[in-house]
N, C-alpha and C positions, 0 to 999 in steps of 0.2 A: 902017131902020137900027136897030141894037140900042141900047137905053138904056144909060146909064153903069152902071146896076145890073146889067144882063145882062152887061156887059163885066167887071164885078168878079166876079160869080158864075162866069163862064167862065174866070177867071184872066188875062184880057187886061189888066186894071188891078189893081194890088195892093189887097188888102183884108185887114183884120184880123178874121178870122172867129171867132165864138164858138159857132156852131151851124150845121149843115147837115143837110138830109134831102132826100128825093125831090121835095118840094113847095116848099121855101123855103130861104133862107139868111139868117143873121143876122150882121151885121158892124158894127164900130164906125163911128160917124159921124166923118169926118175934121175936122169943125168942131163939136165937141161943145158942147152947152149946159152939161153937167156931165161930170165924169169918169165913164166907163162908158156913155155915150150910144150906144145900139145902134139899128140899122135892121133890121127884120124885113121881108124882101122875097120875094114869091112868085117862083119861077123863071119862071113864065108872065108875060109882059108884059101886064098889065091896067092901063089908064089910071086908072080910077075905081073906088073900093072897092065901090060899089053894083053893079058888074058882076062881082064875084067870085062864084063858085058858093058856095052856103051851106056846103058842105063845106070849101072852101079858106078861106073867111072864118073859120070855126070853128077850123081848124087854125092859121092865122096868129095868132089871138088866144090859142090854147092855148100856142103857142111863146112869144109875148110874155109871157104869164103866168109861164111857167117862167123866162124870162130875168129878169123883174122880181123873182122870188123870189131868184134868184142875186145880183142887184144889191143887194137889201136886205142880204144876208149879206156881200157883198164891200165895200160902200161905206158901211155904217153910216149910212143915210139915213132920213128920216122917212116918205117916200112914194116912189112910183114914178109918173112922168108917162107918159102914153100919148097919142099924137096920130097920127091917120091923115092922111097928106099925099099930095100928088101934083101940086103946082103947078110947082115947079122942074124936076122930072123926072116926065114923064107915065107913071109906073110905080108902082103902089101901093107905099107903104112906111109901115110903122108905126114911129114913133119911140118908144123905150122908154128912160127915163133916170131916174137917181137924183135926188131932189129934197128940199130942206129948206125951201123957201119958195115962195110963189106967183111970186116974181120969176124962179125957175128955168124958168118956162113961157114966158118972153118970147124968141122966136127972135132978136130983136135983140141978145140977150146971148150969142150964140154965141161960142165961143172962137176963137182963131186956128187955122189949119191945123196939125194935130198932126203931129209927126214919126213916121215909121214905127216907130222904136224904142219910142217912148212908147206907140203903139197896140198894138204886140206885147206889151208888158208888161201893159197893161190887159186885153187879150184873154186872156192866160194866167191872170191873176188871176180874171177872170170865168168863163172856160170851166171852170175847175176846180170851180166851184160849181153848174153847171147840171146838174140831175138829169133 
């Protein structure tokens, strides 16, 4: 069965995309820790990040870095958080989010489910800054 991320990538579930290429997609988290919280997800369903090929791991990190630079410009933050996850959804995903304090790293502080209109506006703001 396809993961929820594969369903988002394939357009079966709505997603607010900020970046896509042949190897991965990046879209906004629907329960963001901060405004502009993005998930970088490989198109290939890999459960654990240590099972990624070196090339794919490097590519995902490169995309996360580009998104982080765009977040710095778009959201006037002090730092960019990065977390590789895979518990809730067994499909590697890199969380990349604007942060201004260590409390922004606590997943318990996730926001409520964002409205599609809000996500679309944030995605547009961020996409315009990705180089």
